[in-house]
C-alpha positions as CSV (number, residue, x, y, z in Angstrom):
1,M,-0.2,-0.1,0.0
2,K,1.6,3.6,-1.0
3,N,1.8,5.9,1.8
4,A,-0.8,8.4,3.4
5,A,0.6,11.7,3.2
6,Q,1.1,13.5,6.3
7,S,1.5,17.0,7.7
8,Q,3.3,18.7,10.0
9,P,1.9,20.2,13.1
10,E,0.5,23.8,13.4
11,P,0.1,25.8,16.2
12,G,-3.5,25.0,16.6
13,G,-2.7,21.0,16.5
14,Y,-2.0,18.0,14.0
15,R,-4.0,18.4,10.6
16,P,-3.7,15.2,8.3
17,P,-4.5,16.0,5.0
18,A,-7.0,13.4,3.1
19,P,-5.2,10.4,2.4
20,P,-4.5,9.9,-1.4
21,A,-6.7,7.5,-3.3
22,D,-4.2,4.9,-3.6
23,A,-4.1,4.6,0.2
24,A,-7.7,3.4,0.4
25,V,-8.5,-0.4,1.3
26,L,-10.5,-2.3,-0.7
27,W,-12.5,-4.8,1.2
28,P,-12.9,-8.1,-0.2
29,D,-16.5,-8.4,-1.7
30,S,-16.8,-11.3,0.7
31,F,-16.8,-8.8,3.6
32,G,-19.7,-7.3,2.3
33,T,-21.0,-4.2,3.9
34,R,-20.7,-4.7,7.9
35,F,-20.5,-2.6,11.1
36,A,-18.4,-2.4,14.1
37,V,-19.1,-1.3,17.7
38,F,-15.7,0.1,19.7
39,V,-16.0,1.2,23.2
40,D,-13.9,3.5,25.0
41,T,-13.6,1.5,28.2
42,E,-12.4,3.8,30.2
43,E,-12.2,5.5,34.1
44,E,-15.5,7.6,35.1
45,F,-14.9,11.3,35.8
46,D,-16.3,14.4,36.2
47,W,-16.2,15.9,32.5
48,S,-17.1,19.5,33.5
49,Q,-14.0,19.5,35.8
50,P,-10.1,19.7,34.7
51,L,-8.5,16.4,33.9
52,A,-6.7,15.0,37.1
53,R,-4.3,11.9,37.4
54,E,-6.3,10.8,40.6
55,N,-9.3,10.3,38.8
56,R,-8.9,6.6,38.2
57,G,-12.7,5.5,39.6
58,T,-14.0,2.4,37.8
59,R,-17.4,2.0,39.6
60,A,-19.0,2.1,36.4
61,M,-17.4,-1.3,35.2
62,D,-20.0,-3.4,37.1
63,A,-22.9,-2.3,34.5
64,L,-21.0,-3.3,31.7
65,P,-22.0,-7.0,31.6
66,G,-25.4,-5.7,31.5
67,I,-24.7,-3.7,28.1
68,H,-23.1,-6.3,26.7
69,K,-26.1,-8.8,27.1
70,L,-28.1,-6.5,25.0
71,F,-25.5,-6.8,22.5
72,A,-24.8,-10.2,22.5
73,D,-28.7,-10.5,22.5
74,H,-28.4,-9.2,18.8
75,G,-25.2,-11.0,18.2
76,V,-23.2,-8.1,18.3
77,P,-19.7,-8.3,19.5
78,A,-17.7,-5.5,20.4
79,T,-14.2,-4.3,20.9
80,Y,-13.5,-3.0,24.1
81,M,-10.4,-0.1,23.6
82,I,-9.3,0.1,27.6
83,D,-6.7,2.3,29.3
84,D,-4.6,2.4,32.2
85,P,-6.9,2.5,35.2
86,I,-9.0,-0.2,33.5
87,V,-6.3,-2.7,33.2
88,R,-4.9,-2.1,36.6
89,C,-8.0,-2.9,38.1
90,A,-8.2,-6.5,38.7
91,R,-12.1,-6.5,39.0
92,S,-12.4,-4.7,36.0
93,V,-10.3,-7.2,34.1
94,D,-12.0,-10.1,35.6
95,I,-15.1,-8.2,34.3
96,L,-13.8,-7.8,30.7
97,K,-12.4,-11.5,30.6
98,E,-15.8,-12.8,31.1
99,I,-17.4,-10.4,28.2
100,I,-14.8,-11.5,26.0
101,A,-15.4,-15.1,26.7
102,D,-18.4,-14.8,24.0
103,G,-15.9,-15.5,21.3
104,G,-16.3,-12.7,19.1
105,S,-15.9,-9.7,21.7
106,A,-12.0,-8.5,22.2
107,I,-9.7,-6.4,23.8
108,G,-8.0,-3.0,22.2
109,S,-6.1,-0.1,23.9
110,Q,-7.1,3.2,24.6
111,L,-4.3,5.6,26.0
112,H,-5.4,8.7,28.1
113,P,-2.0,10.3,28.5
114,W,-2.9,11.8,32.0
115,V,-3.5,8.5,33.8
116,N,-1.2,6.5,31.8
117,P,2.4,6.4,33.1
118,P,5.2,7.6,32.9
119,H,3.9,10.8,34.2
120,D,6.7,13.0,32.8
121,E,4.2,15.8,31.7
122,T,2.1,18.3,33.1
123,V,-1.8,17.9,33.0
124,S,-3.0,20.2,31.0
125,P,-5.7,20.5,28.1
126,R,-3.2,20.4,25.4
127,N,-1.0,17.5,27.0
128,S,-4.4,15.2,27.0
129,F,-3.8,15.0,23.2
130,L,-0.7,12.2,23.2
131,G,0.4,13.2,19.8
132,N,1.5,16.9,21.3
133,L,3.7,15.1,23.9
134,P,7.2,14.7,22.9
135,R,7.9,11.3,20.8
136,A,9.8,9.0,23.1
137,L,7.3,9.9,25.8
138,Q,4.5,8.9,23.8
139,G,6.4,5.6,23.3
140,A,7.3,4.9,26.7
141,K,3.3,5.6,27.2
142,I,2.1,3.5,24.4
143,A,4.8,0.5,25.8
144,A,3.6,0.6,29.3
145,L,-0.1,0.4,28.2
146,T,0.4,-2.1,25.5
147,D,2.6,-4.4,27.9
148,G,0.0,-4.1,30.8
149,I,-3.1,-5.3,28.7
150,A,-0.7,-8.1,27.3
151,D,0.3,-9.2,30.9
152,A,-3.5,-8.8,32.0
153,F,-5.0,-10.8,29.1
154,G,-2.4,-12.8,27.6
155,R,-2.6,-11.5,24.1
156,R,-1.0,-8.1,23.0
157,P,-3.6,-5.3,21.7
158,L,-3.9,-4.7,17.9
159,M,-5.9,-2.3,17.6
160,M,-5.4,1.2,19.1
161,R,-7.6,4.4,19.9
162,T,-5.4,7.3,21.3
163,G,-7.8,8.9,24.0
164,R,-9.6,12.1,23.0
165,Y,-8.6,11.0,19.2
166,G,-5.3,12.6,20.1
167,L,-2.8,11.7,17.2
168,G,0.2,13.5,16.1
169,P,2.6,13.5,13.4
170,D,4.9,10.9,15.6
171,T,1.9,8.7,16.7
172,L,1.1,6.3,14.1
173,G,4.8,5.5,13.3
174,L,5.2,4.9,17.0
175,L,2.0,2.6,17.0
176,A,3.1,0.8,14.1
177,A,6.5,0.1,15.7
178,A,4.9,-1.6,18.9
179,G,3.0,-4.0,16.5
180,Y,-0.3,-2.8,16.1
181,R,-2.4,-3.3,12.7
182,V,-5.2,-0.9,13.2
183,D,-5.4,2.5,15.0
184,T,-9.0,4.0,15.2
185,S,-8.3,7.7,16.5
186,M,-9.3,9.9,13.8
187,R,-12.7,10.9,13.8
188,S,-14.1,11.9,10.6
189,G,-15.0,15.8,9.9
190,Y,-14.2,16.8,13.3
191,S,-11.5,19.0,14.9
192,Y,-10.4,19.6,18.2
193,A,-7.8,22.4,17.4
194,V,-9.4,25.0,19.6
195,E,-8.1,22.8,22.4
196,G,-4.8,22.5,20.7
197,G,-5.9,19.0,19.5
198,P,-5.9,17.1,16.3
199,D,-7.9,18.4,13.3
200,Y,-9.7,15.6,10.9
201,R,-11.9,17.8,8.9
202,A,-10.1,16.2,5.5
203,I,-10.5,12.7,6.8
204,P,-12.8,10.7,4.9
205,N,-14.9,7.5,6.3
206,H,-12.9,4.8,4.5
207,A,-9.8,2.5,5.9
208,F,-6.8,3.5,4.2
209,A,-3.1,2.4,4.6
210,T,-1.2,5.0,7.2
211,G,2.0,4.3,5.2
212,E,3.7,3.1,8.7
213,G,4.6,-0.1,8.4
214,D,1.3,-2.3,7.9
215,L,-0.9,0.2,9.9
216,I,-4.7,0.8,8.9
217,E,-6.4,3.7,9.6
218,I,-10.2,3.0,10.3
219,P,-11.6,6.6,11.2
220,L,-15.1,7.0,13.0
221,T,-17.9,7.1,10.7
222,T,-19.4,10.6,10.1
223,I,-21.9,11.0,7.7
224,Y,-23.7,14.0,6.5
225,T,-28.1,13.9,6.2
226,G,-30.7,16.1,4.9
227,A,-31.9,17.5,1.8
228,L,-28.4,19.6,1.4
229,R,-26.0,16.6,2.6
230,R,-24.2,16.9,-0.6
231,G,-22.8,20.1,0.8
232,G,-21.1,17.8,3.2
233,I,-18.7,19.6,5.5
234,G,-18.1,22.9,3.8
235,L,-21.8,23.6,4.2
236,H,-21.9,22.4,7.7
237,E,-18.7,25.0,8.5
238,A,-20.6,27.7,7.1
239,L,-23.7,26.7,9.0
240,G,-21.3,27.1,12.0
241,R,-20.8,30.9,11.0
242,V,-24.5,31.6,11.2
243,P,-26.4,31.8,14.4
244,R,-28.1,28.8,15.5
245,G,-27.5,28.0,11.7
246,R,-26.7,24.4,12.0
247,G,-29.5,23.4,14.6
248,I,-32.3,25.3,12.3
249,A,-30.6,23.6,9.3
250,S,-31.0,20.0,11.3
251,R,-34.6,20.7,12.4
252,L,-35.9,21.8,9.0
253,K,-34.0,18.5,7.4
254,L,-31.5,20.4,5.5
255,S,-28.2,19.0,7.0
256,S,-26.9,17.4,9.8
257,R,-23.4,16.4,10.8
258,V,-24.3,12.5,12.5
259,A,-21.8,10.4,14.5
260,L,-22.9,6.8,15.0
261,T,-22.9,6.8,18.8
262,P,-26.3,7.4,21.2
263,E,-24.1,9.8,23.1
264,D,-26.1,13.2,22.0
265,M,-27.3,11.7,18.7
266,P,-30.9,11.3,18.2
267,I,-31.8,8.0,17.0
268,A,-34.0,9.6,14.1
269,L,-30.6,11.3,13.1
270,A,-28.4,8.0,13.3
271,L,-30.8,6.0,11.3
272,D,-30.8,8.4,8.5
273,A,-27.3,8.3,8.6
274,I,-27.4,4.5,8.6
275,R,-29.5,4.5,5.6
276,V,-27.3,7.5,3.5
277,A,-24.3,5.6,4.7
278,A,-25.3,2.1,2.7
279,A,-26.6,3.9,-0.1
280,D,-23.3,5.9,-0.4
281,G,-21.2,2.5,-0.5
282,V,-19.5,3.0,3.1
283,R,-18.2,-0.4,3.8
284,L,-17.6,-0.6,7.4
285,L,-19.6,2.0,9.5
286,M,-17.9,2.4,13.0
287,F,-20.1,3.0,16.4
288,S,-18.7,4.0,19.5
289,Y,-19.8,4.6,22.8
290,H,-18.0,5.5,26.3
291,S,-18.2,2.4,28.8
292,P,-19.2,4.9,31.8
293,S,-22.5,5.5,29.8
294,A,-23.6,1.9,30.8
295,A,-24.7,3.2,34.1
296,P,-26.5,6.1,35.5
297,G,-24.5,9.7,36.5
298,Y,-21.2,8.9,35.0
299,T,-21.2,10.9,31.8
300,P,-23.2,13.7,30.5
301,Y,-25.1,11.7,28.2
302,V,-26.8,8.9,30.7
303,R,-27.5,11.1,33.8
304,D,-30.4,8.9,35.3
305,A,-32.3,5.9,34.8
306,A,-34.5,7.3,32.3
307,E,-31.5,8.2,29.7
308,L,-30.2,5.2,30.2
309,A,-33.2,3.2,29.0
310,G,-32.9,5.8,26.2
311,F,-29.4,4.5,25.7
312,R,-30.6,1.0,25.5
313,R,-33.3,1.4,22.9
314,W,-30.8,3.4,20.8
315,W,-29.0,0.5,20.4
316,E,-32.0,-1.6,19.9
317,R,-33.3,0.3,16.8
318,A,-30.1,0.6,15.4
319,F,-29.5,-2.8,15.5
320,A,-32.9,-3.6,14.0
321,L,-32.3,-1.1,11.1
322,L,-28.6,-2.7,10.5
323,D,-30.5,-6.2,10.2
324,K,-32.9,-4.9,7.9
325,L,-30.5,-3.6,5.7
326,G,-28.9,-6.9,5.5
327,I,-25.6,-5.1,7.1
328,A,-24.3,-7.6,9.4
329,P,-21.7,-6.8,12.5
330,A,-18.0,-7.3,12.1
331,S,-16.0,-8.3,15.4
332,H,-12.3,-7.3,15.7
333,D,-10.7,-10.8,14.4
334,Q,-13.2,-10.5,11.6
335,I,-12.0,-6.9,10.4
336,L,-8.4,-8.3,11.0
337,A,-8.8,-11.0,8.5
338,A,-10.8,-8.9,5.9
339,L,-7.7,-6.6,6.1
340,A,-5.4,-9.7,5.7
341,G,-7.1,-10.2,2.4
342,A,-7.9,-6.5,1.3
343,S,-6.2,-5.1,-1.9
344,D,-4.4,-2.0,-2.0
345,R,-4.6,-1.6,-5.7
346,P,-7.9,0.2,-7.1
């Protein structure tokens, strides 16, 4: 596979360009159109407060098996991207071992720099993005997390998501050197530059070769819906410069930017996005949520029992539509197997 060009960091953060056409992964015909669920499996903390190294609570993990059962009842495996507080918590490891005994679910890694050793940086918003740290420190943190997961589960993780989607110009090379086969840090159509983080507005939904060894990027899916959806990110950016422009356009069903997550994303928009993605030929739809949303009171998205019930209904309705459209779930290992059989020649 040919290299996907990478840019240098800018003052606002890393801004990778769109990958060249010949970097796109061509999934085998036998793979069909699939969807996958990746869970940011992490400690709980007050999202409205500054980040702190002391925030390592894992009580919400006790509720994870209940959500996993919902997935299992629909035949949907999940990949649990776990971070340092989770892998250092014996109870959390036991819960995850029981979950992945279903034979389809698996463990990946997610790196929150502020709680991941070595702690050689100041905790700050900018330093919460892994890619903003010095190269050597990034590598040391990746090694600590990867080794910790291998020790706990007896298998080295092959898929990574940097917490807060925090890639930098050195990160993908470090992940490839550490033996990772897939990164899922890029969130198509989103930018975190205002916080000093990366800008993924040029990144498409399709998987592509990063140019770093055999490492493949599978971005989180973002779909534009509505009568003016062909305007895509350009229209979304323009609407953002108009007071309440995006909200009005969404209510009028003209344009909405939709991420495939139940967290702050109405199910009606998500269902529209699934239909659009299928019609547009997106081969792998990437869904996600944060593990603390499995219990009330740990994230802004699930604050009480009523919102937890809504969270569960969101998944049930999404799974029903995916099944109706013939879009089957893909497990961690099925994705890796399909990548092994993918062609890099258009």
